[in-house]
C-alpha positions in Angstrom: -41.3 -45.6 67.9 -40.4 -45.3 71.6 -40.9 -41.6 72.4 -39.9 -41.7 76.0 -37.8 -43.9 78.2 -38.5 -43.7 82.0 -36.2 -45.2 84.5 -37.6 -46.0 88.0 -35.0 -46.5 90.7 -34.4 -46.7 94.4 -32.4 -48.6 97.0 -34.3 -51.9 96.5 -37.3 -53.1 98.5 -38.7 -49.5 98.2 -41.6 -49.8 95.8 -40.0 -49.6 92.4 -41.7 -52.8 91.2 -45.2 -51.8 92.2 -44.6 -48.4 90.6 -43.6 -50.1 87.3 -46.7 -52.4 87.6 -48.9 -49.3 87.9 -47.5 -47.9 84.7 -47.9 -51.2 83.0 -51.7 -50.9 83.3 -51.6 -48.0 80.8 -52.2 -49.0 77.2 -49.4 -46.8 75.9 -46.7 -48.2 78.2 -44.3 -51.1 77.5 -42.8 -52.7 80.6 -41.6 -56.1 81.6 -42.5 -58.2 84.7 -38.7 -58.5 85.5 -35.6 -56.4 85.5 -33.7 -57.1 82.3 -30.4 -56.0 84.0 -28.0 -55.9 81.0 -27.5 -52.2 81.2 -26.3 -51.7 84.8 -25.2 -55.1 86.1 -21.5 -56.2 86.3 -20.1 -57.1 82.9 -23.0 -55.2 81.3 -23.1 -52.2 79.1 -22.3 -49.4 81.5 -19.6 -51.5 83.2 -18.0 -52.0 79.7 -18.1 -48.3 78.9 -16.8 -47.1 82.2 -14.0 -49.6 82.4 -12.8 -49.0 78.9 -12.8 -45.3 79.4 -10.7 -45.8 82.5 -8.0 -48.0 81.0 -7.0 -49.9 77.8 -4.7 -52.6 76.6 -5.3 -55.2 73.9 -5.7 -57.9 76.7 -8.0 -55.8 78.8 -10.2 -54.9 75.9 -10.4 -58.5 74.7 -11.3 -59.8 78.2 -14.0 -57.1 78.7 -15.6 -57.7 75.3 -15.7 -61.4 75.8 -17.4 -60.9 79.2 -19.9 -58.6 77.6 -20.5 -61.1 74.8 -21.0 -64.0 77.3 -23.3 -61.8 79.4 -25.5 -60.6 76.6 -25.7 -64.1 75.0 -26.3 -65.8 78.3 -29.4 -63.8 79.3 -30.9 -64.2 75.8 -31.8 -67.8 76.4 -31.0 -70.7 78.8 -30.0 -74.3 78.1 -32.6 -76.7 79.3 -30.1 -78.4 81.6 -29.2 -75.2 83.4 -32.8 -74.2 83.7 -33.9 -77.6 85.2 -30.9 -77.6 87.6 -31.9 -74.1 88.7 -35.5 -75.1 89.2 -34.4 -78.1 91.3 -32.2 -75.9 93.6 -35.2 -73.5 94.0 -37.6 -76.3 94.8 -35.6 -77.7 97.7 -35.2 -75.3 100.7 -31.8 -76.6 101.9 -30.4 -76.2 98.4 -32.0 -72.9 97.8 -30.5 -71.6 101.1 -26.9 -72.8 100.4 -26.4 -73.1 96.6 -26.8 -70.4 93.9 -28.9 -71.3 90.9 -27.5 -70.6 87.4 -26.8 -66.9 87.0 -29.9 -65.0 85.8 -32.1 -68.0 86.2 -35.2 -67.7 84.1 -33.9 -64.7 82.0 -34.6 -65.2 78.3 -34.5 -61.8 76.7 -35.0 -63.1 73.2 -38.7 -63.7 74.2 -39.1 -60.1 75.2 -37.0 -58.2 72.6 -37.7 -59.0 69.0 -34.6 -59.9 67.0 -32.5 -59.7 70.2 -29.6 -61.9 69.0 -29.4 -60.1 65.6 -29.0 -56.8 67.5 -26.4 -58.3 69.9 -24.4 -59.7 67.0 -24.4 -56.4 65.2 -23.3 -54.6 68.4 -20.4 -57.0 68.9 -19.2 -56.5 65.3 -19.1 -52.8 65.8 -17.1 -53.1 69.0 -14.0 -54.7 67.4 -11.9 -54.1 64.3 -10.9 -57.7 63.9 -10.1 -60.9 65.8 -7.2 -63.3 65.4 -6.0 -66.7 66.8 -4.0 -66.1 69.9 -3.1 -67.4 73.3 -1.3 -65.6 76.1 -0.5 -66.6 79.7 -3.8 -65.2 81.1 -6.1 -66.6 78.4 -9.0 -68.8 79.4 -7.9 -72.2 80.5 -8.1 -75.1 78.1 -9.8 -73.1 75.4 -9.6 -74.7 72.0 -8.6 -72.5 69.1 -8.9 -69.4 71.2 -9.3 -66.0 69.4 -8.6 -62.5 70.6 -10.8 -59.4 69.8 -8.9 -56.2 68.9 -10.0 -52.6 68.9 -8.0 -49.4 69.1 -8.9 -47.4 72.2 -12.4 -46.0 71.8 -13.3 -42.6 73.2 -16.2 -42.2 75.6 -18.2 -40.5 72.8 -17.5 -43.3 70.4 -18.6 -45.9 73.0 -21.8 -44.1 73.9 -22.6 -43.6 70.2 -22.3 -47.3 69.5 -24.4 -48.4 72.4 -27.0 -45.6 71.9 -27.5 -46.8 68.3 -27.8 -50.4 69.6 -30.6 -49.3 71.9 -32.3 -47.2 69.3 -32.6 -50.2 67.0 -33.5 -52.6 69.7 -36.3 -50.4 71.0 -37.5 -49.6 67.4 -38.2 -53.3 67.0 -39.8 -53.5 70.4 -42.2 -50.6 69.7 -43.2 -52.0 66.3 -44.0 -55.3 68.1 -46.1 -53.7 70.8 -47.3 -50.5 69.1 -46.7 -48.5 72.3 -44.7 -45.3 72.7 -43.3 -45.2 76.3 -40.9 -47.6 77.9 -40.9 -47.8 81.7 -38.3 -50.0 83.4 -37.3 -50.5 87.0 -33.8 -52.0 87.3 -33.5 -51.4 91.0 -30.3 -49.4 91.1 -30.9 -47.2 88.0 -30.3 -44.1 90.1 -26.7 -45.2 90.7 -26.1 -44.5 87.0 -28.3 -41.6 85.9 -25.6 -39.8 84.0 -24.7 -42.9 82.0 -28.4 -43.7 81.3 -29.0 -40.1 80.0 -26.2 -40.5 77.5 -27.5 -43.8 76.3 -31.2 -42.7 76.1 -31.5 -39.1 75.1 -34.4 -37.3 76.9 -34.7 -40.0 79.5 -36.7 -39.3 82.7 -36.2 -40.7 86.1 -38.5 -41.6 89.0 -37.0 -42.0 92.5 -39.3 -44.2 94.6 -38.3 -44.1 98.3 -39.5 -45.7 101.5 -39.0 -45.4 105.2 -35.4 -46.6 105.5 -36.1 -48.7 108.6 -38.7 -50.6 106.6 -36.2 -51.0 103.8 -33.7 -52.5 106.3 -36.3 -55.0 107.6 -37.0 -56.1 104.1 -33.3 -56.5 103.3 -33.0 -58.9 106.2 -35.1 -61.5 104.5 -33.5 -61.2 101.1 -30.8 -63.6 99.8 -28.9 -60.7 98.2 -28.6 -58.7 101.4 -27.0 -59.4 104.8 -29.2 -60.7 107.6 -27.3 -58.5 110.0 -29.2 -55.4 110.9 -26.2 -53.0 111.1 -24.8 -54.2 107.8 -28.2 -53.9 106.0 -28.6 -50.4 107.5 -25.1 -49.4 106.3 -25.8 -50.5 102.8 -29.2 -48.8 102.7 -27.7 -45.5 103.9 -24.8 -45.7 101.4 -27.2 -46.3 98.6 -29.4 -43.4 99.5 -26.3 -41.1 99.9 -25.1 -42.0 96.4 -28.6 -41.4 95.0 -28.8 -38.0 96.7 -25.4 -37.1 95.2 -26.3 -38.4 91.7 -29.6 -36.6 91.6 -28.6 -33.3 93.3 -28.3 -31.4 90.0 -31.3 -33.0 88.2 -34.3 -30.6 87.7 -38.0 -31.4 88.1 -38.3 -31.9 84.3 -36.2 -35.0 84.4 -36.6 -36.3 88.0 -39.6 -37.0 90.1 -39.2 -38.2 93.6 -42.1 -39.9 95.4 -42.5 -42.0 98.6 -44.3 -45.3 98.2 -46.3 -44.5 101.3 -47.7 -41.4 99.7 -48.4 -43.1 96.5 -50.5 -45.6 98.3 -52.2 -43.1 100.7 -52.9 -40.5 98.0 -53.2 -42.8 95.1 -55.3 -40.6 92.9 -53.3 -37.5 93.3 -49.9 -39.2 93.1 -50.8 -41.5 90.2 -51.9 -38.4 88.2 -48.6 -36.7 89.1 -46.6 -39.8 87.9 -48.5 -40.0 84.6 -48.3 -36.3 83.9 -44.5 -36.5 84.5 -44.0 -39.0 81.7 -46.6 -37.6 79.3 -49.6 -39.9 79.9 -53.2 -39.3 80.5 -54.7 -41.1 83.4 -57.2 -43.8 82.4 -60.2 -45.2 84.3 -58.8 -48.7 84.7 -55.9 -47.3 86.8 -58.4 -46.7 89.6 -58.6 -50.4 90.1 -54.9 -51.0 90.6 -54.5 -53.1 93.8 -52.3 -51.0 96.1 -51.4 -52.4 99.5 -50.0 -50.8 102.6 -49.6 -53.9 104.8 -45.8 -53.6 104.9 -45.6 -50.0 106.0 -44.3 -49.5 109.6 -43.3 -53.1 110.0 -40.0 -52.0 111.5 -41.8 -51.1 114.7 -42.6 -54.8 115.1 -39.4 -56.3 113.8 -36.6 -54.1 115.2 -35.8 -54.2 118.9 -34.8 -51.2 120.9 -31.2 -52.4 120.7 -31.5 -52.8 116.9 -32.7 -49.2 116.6 -29.8 -48.0 118.8 -27.3 -50.0 116.6 -28.5 -48.5 113.3 -29.1 -45.0 114.5 -25.6 -43.7 113.8 -25.7 -44.8 110.1 -29.4 -44.4 109.3 -30.9 -41.5 111.2 -29.6 -38.7 109.0 -30.8 -40.4 105.8 -34.2 -41.2 107.4 -34.8 -37.6 108.4 -33.5 -36.2 105.1 -36.2 -38.2 103.4 -38.8 -36.6 105.7 -39.4 -39.4 108.2 -39.1 -38.8 111.9 -36.7 -40.8 114.0 
């Protein structure tokens, strides 16, 4: 049985993946070499809960449940045609730069979560009272024999109970398969949703991995999912940090550990032991061999011009200094 769920988060490009990889070297930890995304992404579970707590109509509920169904089923497995098309786009630089691959290219959660589709099917059944043949003016175009899901308005407590049970059963099968007791995952923006995650996973713990914001901005500039404009990247970075500060301000040291990736690398023995103690693990000898690297630290000094630094200072300086870095 999974005894502890640990959620690593940050602003992206801040060291969350390497921290998760470090944990994965421990024999009692389950982790995945990818972000499984279905909890916090658009049309995912938290999105479904929050939107249905905010508003309800039969049409709204039907549309949201169909989006959740499509999302959960779509990341479970991929058709061979979509996969090959996505691979072709990735292989050709011009196409990769200008055309999106299929959404969640390469995601096949049924390979990672035992009985994934059975759990999803049970979840969807619990989220509606019945369905019926219907068509309205905003229904999906050209859908044959369309049906509409119906549920009376569900309270926040009811929704969290349904989804919490879903995760309990999903993780029970996962723990039986791996015979490990701690789940560590690193969906990048977990700390934008700590309150929701705590309601879904009772007793959850959180690790905030942070990095010199100017290095984060430089890394953003080369990512397809971020702007290549230095001011825009700095603005996003600052806003993400501000939201994380706000979300974690009332969390105590028993449920939140904050650590800089620079310190984790520089003081690997001390900080690794701190991480492991926080989640209830004993440090093992093989962890000493984990391949840390510090080659990307301080790159902003080479990449950002004096003008770039002047441009981003109004939005990034306060956050940078709050994290303990000098400007």
